[in-house]
Each structure stands twice: as C-alpha cells, then as structure tokens.
N, C-alpha and C positions, 0 to 999 in steps of 0.2 A: 413499475416505478424503480428508479435507481437513486440511491443516496450517495453523494460525493461531498468532498470538502474543498472549498475554495480558499486558497491562501491569499488574502487581500492585504497588501502592504500599505501601511499608513504613510501618507505623502509628507515627507519632511516635517516631522513633529518638532515643535520648539523645545528648547531645553527645559522650560517650565512644565510643558506637558509631559516630557520624558520623566522628570522628577515625580510628577503626579502618578504616572503609570507605575513606576517602580515602587512608590509608597503603597499603591493599591495592591501590588503583588506581595509585598512584604506583609501587609496586614492580613491578606487572604491566607497566606501560608501560616502565619502565626496563629490565626483563628483555627485553621485545620489542625495544627499540632496541639493546640489547647484542647480540642475535642478528643483527639486521640489519647492525650494524657489523662483525660477525665473518663476514659473507658467507652467512648463513643455513645453518649447518652441518647436515648431514643425519644421520639415524639417532640423534638424541638422545632420551633418556628423562628421566623426572622425576629420576632419579639423576645421569645424566651431564651434565645441563644446569645443574646447580647452580653450576658455575663461572662462569656468566653472570649470576647473581643479584646484585642490589645489596642484598638483604635477604631474609630467610627468606620463603618462600611455600609454601602447601600443595601437595602433589603434584598434586591435582586441578586446581588453577589453572595449574600449570606445564604440564601435559599439554594443556589447552585452549589456553593461550597458544602453545604450539608449533604447534598446528593452525592457529591464526589467523595466525601469522606466515607459515607455509607457504602459506596460501590467498591472502594479499595480497602477491604477489611484486613488484608495482609500487611499493609503499610504501617510500620512502627513509628516512622517520622518522615514527613514530607520535606524533601529538599527544597522544592518549590511547588506551589499549587497556583497555576495561572487562573486569574479571575474569569468567570464565565457569565454569559448573558443568554437569555432566551429570546424568542421572537416577539415577546411583548415589550421588552425594555431595550432592545437594540433596533434602532430605526435606520433603514437604509434609504437614501434619497439622492436623486441627481440634482445638483445645483450648478447651473451653468455647464461647463465642460467637465466637471468632476462629479464622480459618485462620492457621497459622504456617508459617514456612519456616526450616529449619535448614541451614546451609552452613558450610564450613570457611573460616577466615581465618588470618592469620599468627599470631594469638594464640589459636588454638583455635576450635572450632565455636561458633557463636552460633545461637540460635533467636529469631526476631523475629515479632511479630504483623503481619498484613497487613490493609489496608483494601481489601476486595473488593466489587465490585458484585454484584447479584443474578444476572446472567448469568454472571459469573466464578465465583461460588460454585456455580452449577448445574454448570458444567464441572468444577470441582475435585472435586466430590462423586462424579464418574464416573471419576476417575483409578483405574487398575488394573482397571477393568471394560471399558468400550468406548472409553475415552479413554486415549491413550498419552502419557506425559510425555516431553518431549524436553529439549534443552539450555536453560539459562537464563543470563541476563547481568545482572549488577548494575551499575546506572548511576545517575547523578545528573542531574536536569534542573530548573533554576530552583529550586534549594535543596531539592528533594524527591528521595528515593531510591526506586528502583523495581527490580523483578525482571522482566525481559522473558522470559517463559516460553513456550517452543514446545510446543504440544500437537497431537496428531493425533487426529481424531475422525471417526466414520463419518458419511456424508451419505446421506440417503435418496434413492435415485435414482428419478426419476419414470419410469414405463413409457413406452415409445415409443407413438406414435399420438396421436389426439385427446385433449386434456386439458380437462375441463370447467372453467369459470371464465373470468375476464377475462384478456385478453392486452394487454400494454403493449409498445409499440415505442419504441426509443431511437435517435435520430439524432444523430450527432456531427459537429462542424465547427469552424470557426475563429471565426466570429462568436459562436456559442453553443457552449460546450464540450459540452453535452448538452441535448437536447430530448426529453422523455418525453411520449407520448400514450397515453391509455387511454380508448377509447370517446368521443373528443371532448374529454376533459379533458386539459389540457396543463401541463407543468412545464418552465420554462426555467432554464438555468444560463448566464448571460451571461458572455462572455469578456473584457469590457472591463477589469475589475480585474486579471485574470490577465495580460492583455497588457501593461497598464501596469507591473506588477511586473517582468515579463520584460524590458521595455525599460529599466527603471531599473537592473536588474542589469547589462544589456549596457553601459549608459553608464558605470556604475561600473568595470566591468572594462576598458573602453577607456581611462579616465583612469588606472587603476592600471597598465595596460600601458605607457602613455607614461612613467610614473614608474618603470618597471622593478620594480614591487612584486609579484614573482611569488608570494610566499607569500600575500599578501592576495588575489590572483586565485584561487588554489586554494581558500582558505577561503570565498571568495564563491561559487564554483561549488558547493561542498559545501552551503552554506547554501541556495542556490537549489534544488538538487536535493531537499533535505529539505522545503522549502516546497512544491514541486510535488507530492511524494508525499503530503504532508499534505492538500493540496487534493483529490487524487484520492480519498483515504480519506473526506473529508467529503462530497464529491459523491456517491460511491457509497453511503454510508450514508443520505444524504437520499433518494436514488432508491429504495432498497429499502424504507425506512420509508414513503415515499409510496405505493408499490405495495401494501405490506401493509395500509395503512389503507383501500385501495380494493378489497381482495379479489382482487388480481391473482394468478393461478396460474401464468402463463407470461410471461417477459420475452424479447423478441426483440431482437437487435442485428445490425447489419450486420457481415458478415465482411469487414473492410477490409484491403486490401493496403497502403494508404497513405491518409491523410486528404486530402480534396480541398482545393486552394487556392481558396477562394471568399470573396467579400465582404470581402477585405482589400486594403489598398494594397500595391503592389509593394515599397515601401521597408521594409515590416514583415516580409517573408519572412525566416525564420531568426532573427528577433529577438523575436517575440512569441509566437505560438502554433503556428507550423508545426512546431516541434520538440517540441511537447507529446506526452507518451507516451499517446496514445489507446489503444494496446494495453493498457497497464497499467491505465488507467481501466476498460476493458472487463473485464479479469480481476478487478479489485476488485469490480465490480458482480456478476460471475458468482459468485464464491465467497461473497459475502455473501448473494446471493439463494438459493444452494443451501442454505446454513446455515439460512435462514428457511423452507425447504421450497418455494421457488419454482423451477419448471423454467426452464432457460435454453436458448434455441434461437438458432442463427446463420442468417441469411438472406442470399441473394445481393443485393447493393446495386444491381443494374442497374435504371435508370429509376425509382428511388424518388422523385426530385425532379421528374420529368416526367409522372408518371401521376396522373390525377385519382382520388382515393380514393372519390369518389361514383359516377362513371359508368365509370371504367376507361379513359378516353381518354388515350392516351400521345402526346405531341408536344413537340418542343423549344420550340415557340412558347408552350406553356402557362406557361413560366417566364420572368420578366423581373426579374433581380436577385434581391431577397429576396421578391418578390411572385409568387404563383401565381394564375393565372386560367385555368380550363379553357375552351378554345376551343369545346367542344361543349356543355357544360351550364351554363357561366358560374360555376361554384363558385370562390370567392376565399378565399385564406388566406395566411399566412406560409409560405414555401417549406419551412422546417424543420419546421413543424407537419405539412405534407403528407408530408415525408420520414419523420417518426416514425410517422405514421398508416399509410403504406404498408409500413413495416418491420413494424408489428404485424400487417398483413394478409399479409405474406410474398408480395407480388405476383409476385416473380421466383423463388419457391421457396426451400426450406430448403437451406442449404449443409451443415449438420451439426447434430446435436442433442446436448445434454449433460444 
C-alpha cells in the first residue's frame, strides 16, 4: 500500500465562500494558539474545548485541531493552522461532470466543485473500492484554494528475481543532484542553481541573525525547506517520466548511508548541497516509480565510481576528478555517468529490493 496526497483545486469559489474559508482558517488558528497559551491542556474533546474558541467551529475541525496542536509540541505560536477534516466528515461525490467535496464550516456544510486532473479523477473514482480516503486539509496558495487529500492505494509489487525490460541506474551527488543512465542514454540534474539558492538563503539568515530578526529567520528556514521539497518532487517526477518514456521496468539506486563530499569547494560544505535530503529524493523517486509500475531496487555503492562499466576493471587511478578513464581499456566518460551506469549494472550486488 502507498499513501499519497492529492492536491484538489476548488473550482472558482465565490467571494462569499472565500470569505467563509478565510474566517474558518482564522478561527482555527486562533483556537490553536489559545490552546498553546493555556499550556496545551490534555483530555479535551470537541465539547470541553469550546471555552478556548474565539468563534464557533464545527466539531470535526475542533477535533482535528486538537490533534494538530498535540502533534506540534515545539510550536510556540501558529502563524496559520489550516482546518482539517477526516474521512467521516469530508464527502467526495461526482455530480454531473464535476467531482465535488462537501465539508463542514462555521456556517454549515458546503459542497463545492473541484478542478481535477485525469490522474486525480482516476484515483477518486476508485474511492471505497481499492483506494482508501484519509484526512484532508483546506488551504490557500497564491489566491487559489485547495484540498490536500490523503489517499492510500495498492501498489502492484513486482516479483523477485530477473525482470524483463530496461534497467536505469541513478547516481546522486553534490555537483549533480541526480544522474540517470539507461543503456548509455543519460539525464543530468545539475546542482548549480540549487546550490546558489541554498547559499543565498544562508546569507540572508546570517544578515537577519546580526539584526536579531529571529522571526524572519524562522520564516526563511520554513520557506527554504518548502522550496527544497518542491525541487525533490519535480526532479523525481521528471526522472520517472523519463524512464517511462524509454520503457524502463526497473530503477536502481545506491543505498547510501551519507552522500559523498565530492567536487565541491570546502567553503561550501554545509551551505549548499551537503545538507540536501538525498534520502527524501530517493524516497520520492521510489514511490512515484512504484505507482507507475516500475520496480525499485537498492544496490551496494561500493566502487561504482572506480569500476569501468565496459571491461569491469576497478582501480582508484581510473578516476581523476570528474573525469573517468579506464587504465585497462581506455574508456572515457564523466564520472557520474559511469557511476549511474554501474548502479544500473549493480556491480557490487543488490542491497535490498522493493
């Protein structure tokens, strides 16, 4: 089973509904902050917690807010707490050509049409059968309103053993966030832009630190974390789409304990890409690949950048910086291309399969 989040956009909400949504968000946030100010009292229910309300809220939203406040123990004050609903009080139904969502607000239940993609519609049509509906969150982004709906769906597990079809290998590092190789064809994701953004955020935080602007530093860290996660989603989606277009049936990745510091200047350590969440990027690739029916395997990373994928000769001297030249057969290539190719060949064996 795989749990994913569908971002369902509300279709052209009226100004009256937008005002209702914003009031719901404001009341939910005020309620959460009142609980924090009171020391996060335990044992509250939707009935006993009403003394902390700044305005009326549906019981469903109160219960979800209680869970959110309890889960975020380190938060001293919520800037915004988006109202959440569970699968009992959020109803999804197709009416005519539109999928609609019905959920409670402070002024009663509303039913709104959704703008869904073809993939989202395919998953929504399976709700109640093999797709299980989870919690949902109402939020606004850039003037548009969305429901972030969690769904759990079955994933077809590939049988162990040899799998027919093409195999792609993915090598990860600091100069290139990811390099994909499939039978000699290569896809690069350069890390220059990402490193620049990370250094810029670092410089901003340093200036804000000197100015004692602690709130601005926290907000900047949150913004940077969201940007990094968005990049991981975009890279993983591009990789899986690239593999699908080439008929790849298996993706192999290194089982890394920690990304190697290579091809970067010492002053960049900790400021650019060394703290990038390569584990998260791998997990994003893995779950998107499984949803697309592609098998994912993990390989041992030993000697993947020192071994010639043509003749199998392994030597430290084969590699010189970012260039690879086999001392035995003379094969030359970019070292990350060699690494991705060797990962696809699993030259040091499989670590585990999924």
